N, C-alpha and C positions, 0 to 999 in steps of 0.2 A: 131905133135905139140899139137893137142888137146888130151885130155885124154878120154878113153873109159869109159862111165858111164853106160854101159849096165847091170851092176850088181844091178841097182835100187838105187844106192846111188847118184842120180842126184844132180846137183848143184842147190842150192836155187836161184831163180830169184829175184833180188832186185826190189823194186818199181821203176817205170819208172823215177821218178825224181832223183833217186840216180844212174842212169846208166851213163857211160862215153860216151861223144860225140866222134864220129869218122868220118873220111873222107877218102875215098879210091880213089886213082888215079895212073896212070902210071907215072914212073919217070925213064927215060932211060931204063935200063935193069932190073929194080926192080919195085915193087909195093909199093907205099907209103901208109901206113895205119897210119894216125895220130890219136892219142887218147888223150882225156883230162886226162886220167890216164895211166901211164906206160911210158917207155922210148923208146922202139924200134919203129922206124917208117919205116925202109926199110926192105922189105921181098923179098926173091927170088920168081920168079913165082911159083915154086913148093911149097914153104911155104904158099904163098897166096892161092893156090889151096887147100891145106890142111885145111886152115882156112875156106874157102868157103864151102868145102865138109862137114866139121864138123857142120857148121851152117845148111846146107841142111839136113844132117842126123838127127839133132835134130828136125827140122821142120817136117820131115817125121814121126819121132817117136811120136811127139806130136799129129800129125794128126790122128794116129792110136789109140790113148788112149781115 
């Protein structure tokens, strides 16, 4: 789901006041990720893990720079 930015063409991070609000919670057999921007709200557990892993990978990469 997330794109690999390892080639150095990282995504520009917008100022905090311009970021989308999001809320994450379980919803039966799905993970509900509500965002103030975007349409999709239900993700399979595998998709949610992919999103979470992408976030953790970016944190790890930023911590090493």
